[in-house]
C-alpha positions in Angstrom: 9.6 17.7 -0.7 8.2 18.3 -4.2 6.6 16.6 -7.2 8.2 16.2 -10.6 8.8 13.8 -13.4 11.1 10.8 -12.6 13.6 9.5 -15.3 12.3 6.8 -17.5 14.7 4.2 -16.1 13.4 4.6 -12.6 9.8 4.4 -13.6 10.4 1.3 -15.9 11.9 -0.5 -13.1 9.2 0.5 -10.7 6.3 -0.4 -13.2 8.0 -3.5 -14.5 9.6 -5.1 -11.4 7.3 -4.1 -8.4 3.8 -3.9 -9.8 3.1 -7.5 -10.5 -0.5 -7.0 -9.1 -3.6 -8.3 -10.6 -7.2 -7.2 -10.3 -8.1 -7.1 -6.6 -10.6 -9.3 -4.7 -13.7 -7.8 -3.0 -13.6 -7.7 0.7 -15.6 -10.2 2.4 -18.2 -9.2 5.1 -17.6 -12.1 7.4 -14.2 -12.9 8.9 -11.9 -14.2 6.2 -9.4 -17.0 6.6 -5.8 -16.5 5.6 -4.8 -19.6 3.3 -2.2 -22.0 4.8 -0.1 -22.4 1.6 2.6 -19.8 1.3 2.4 -19.6 -2.5 -1.3 -18.8 -2.2 -0.8 -16.4 0.6 1.8 -14.4 -1.6 -0.4 -14.3 -4.6 -3.4 -13.1 -2.8 -1.6 -10.5 -0.5 0.0 -9.1 -4.0 -3.5 -8.7 -5.5 -5.1 -7.3 -2.3 -2.9 -4.3 -2.1 -4.4 -3.0 -5.4 -7.9 -1.4 -5.4 -10.1 0.4 -7.7 -11.4 -0.3 -11.2 -8.7 -2.4 -13.1 -9.7 -0.5 -16.2 -9.5 3.0 -14.7 -7.8 5.6 -16.8 -4.7 5.9 -14.6 -2.9 4.3 -11.8 -1.7 5.8 -8.6 1.2 4.1 -6.9 2.1 4.7 -3.2 5.5 3.5 -1.9 5.2 3.6 1.8 6.3 2.6 5.5 3.8 2.3 8.1 6.4 3.7 10.7 7.1 6.7 8.6 5.8 9.9 10.0 5.4 11.5 6.6 3.5 8.5 5.4 1.2 9.0 8.3 0.8 12.5 7.5 -0.2 11.7 4.0 -2.8 9.2 5.3 -4.2 11.7 7.8 -4.2 14.7 5.3 -4.8 13.4 1.8 -5.4 9.6 1.4 -9.1 9.5 2.1 -9.9 12.4 -0.3 -7.8 10.8 -3.1 -9.6 7.5 -2.5 -12.9 9.1 -2.5 -12.4 11.4 -5.5 -10.3 9.3 -7.8 -10.5 5.5 -6.8 -14.1 5.1 -5.8 -15.2 7.1 -8.8 -13.4 4.8 -11.2 -10.8 7.4 -12.2 -7.7 5.6 -10.8 -6.4 2.2 -9.9 -4.5 2.6 -6.4 -1.5 0.3 -5.5 0.4 0.2 -2.2 4.1 -0.9 -2.2 6.1 -1.5 0.9 9.5 0.1 1.6 10.7 0.1 5.2 13.1 2.6 6.2 16.2 1.0 7.9 15.7 3.2 10.9 12.2 1.8 11.4 12.5 -1.5 13.1 8.7 -1.8 13.6 7.9 -1.3 9.9 8.6 -4.7 8.7 6.2 -6.5 11.1 3.6 -3.8 10.4 3.9 -4.5 6.6 3.7 -8.3 7.4 0.4 -7.7 9.3 -1.1 -5.7 6.3 0.0 -8.3 3.8 -1.3 -11.4 6.1 -4.6 -9.6 6.2 -4.3 -8.9 2.4 -4.0 -12.7 1.8 -7.5 -12.8 3.3 -8.8 -10.0 1.2 -8.6 -7.5 3.8 -5.4 -5.5 3.1 -6.9 -2.1 3.2 -8.9 -2.6 6.5 -5.5 -3.4 8.2 -3.8 -0.6 6.4 -6.2 1.8 7.8 -5.9 0.3 11.4 -2.1 0.5 11.3 -2.2 4.2 10.4 -5.1 5.1 12.8 -3.5 3.2 15.7 0.1 4.0 14.9 0.7 5.5 18.5 -0.4 2.3 20.1 1.7 -0.2 18.2 4.9 2.2 18.1 5.0 1.6 21.8 4.2 -2.2 22.0 6.6 -4.8 23.2 5.0 -7.7 21.5 3.9 -6.5 18.1 2.6 -9.8 16.8 0.2 -10.5 19.7 -1.1 -6.7 19.4 -1.6 -7.3 15.6 -3.2 -10.6 16.3 -5.8 -8.9 18.6 -6.6 -6.6 15.8 -7.5 -9.5 13.4 -11.3 -9.3 14.1 -11.4 -5.6 13.6 -9.9 -6.1 10.2 -12.4 -8.7 9.4 -9.7 -11.6 9.4 -10.1 -15.0 11.1 -7.6 -14.7 14.2 -5.9 -18.1 14.2 -5.0 -18.2 10.5 -3.8 -14.6 10.7 -1.6 -15.4 13.7 0.0 -18.4 11.9 0.7 -16.2 8.9 2.6 -13.5 11.1 4.4 -16.0 13.1 5.7 -18.0 10.3 6.7 -15.0 8.3 4.8 -16.0 5.4 4.9 -12.7 3.5 8.5 -12.2 3.7 9.3 -12.9 0.0 6.9 -10.3 -1.1 8.2 -7.7 1.3 11.8 -8.6 0.1 10.8 -8.3 -3.5 9.2 -4.8 -2.9 12.4 -3.5 -1.0 14.9 -4.7 -3.7 12.8 -3.3 -6.4 12.3 0.0 -4.9 16.1 0.2 -4.1 16.8 -0.8 -7.8 14.6 1.9 -9.0 16.4 4.6 -6.9 13.6 5.2 -4.4 15.3 6.6 -1.3 12.5 7.8 0.9 8.9 7.5 1.6 6.3 8.3 0.8 6.9 8.2 -2.9 4.2 8.1 -5.5 3.8 7.5 -9.2 0.8 8.9 -10.9 -0.2 7.7 -14.2 2.9 5.7 -14.6 4.7 8.9 -15.5 4.7 11.6 -12.8 6.8 11.0 -9.5 5.7 12.8 -6.3 8.0 12.7 -3.4 6.9 13.3 0.2 3.7 14.3 1.9 2.9 17.1 -0.3 -0.4 19.1 0.2 -3.7 17.6 -1.2 -3.8 20.4 -3.7 -0.5 19.4 -5.1 -1.6 15.6 -5.4 -4.9 16.8 -7.2 -3.1 19.1 -9.6 -0.7 16.2 -10.7 -3.6 13.6 -11.0 -5.9 16.0 -12.9 -3.1 16.9 -15.2 -2.5 13.3 -16.1 -6.2 12.7 -16.5 -6.6 15.7 -18.8 -3.6 14.6 -21.0 -5.4 11.2 -21.4 -8.4 12.8 -22.5 -10.6 12.7 -19.3 -12.2 15.4 -17.4 -10.7 16.4 -14.0 -13.2 15.8 -11.2 
């Protein structure tokens, strides 16, 4: 898998139809409650999967699937370095988009768990748990019960999180992500868009990511870290 420039139509669809995200909400230190109203859940979950400075010079978008082994490889080998070097330093805004593979039946409930946690402002905590504990939930018989037991670890109040999961409250957001990715021509995960202009397909080495990100930063008048 390799990086390259994606066609303008694909990027326009991705950036215009999928990324209706607003500045994120800071994670709370105490267990946070998932709202009861679906409209509020969807709006907050959409915001929470974006992190970093809203005014950062560039945006990095990841289109991903928690059950995808190549997405897990990216998380293990590159994600934390990119987060530290570019996102936490204020150089990039990072957005996560769901795109479950049709051969990954557990991806949908895993995405739902992340979005329900996101409605409480804890998307990234659950995102990390899902990748770190991938072997555990890939074998579980009752995913909802398992994910509910993780709520305290992610800093989410358990009862409201369970209600969100069991009522499929984030389904419209998941469907929107999926349909937009299909329309844009995304066919596999992970898929990345750097600086709204450069597409990277697959879990390429960290050096490849850094080269692409640094090139975009330099083109926009910023020094590479």
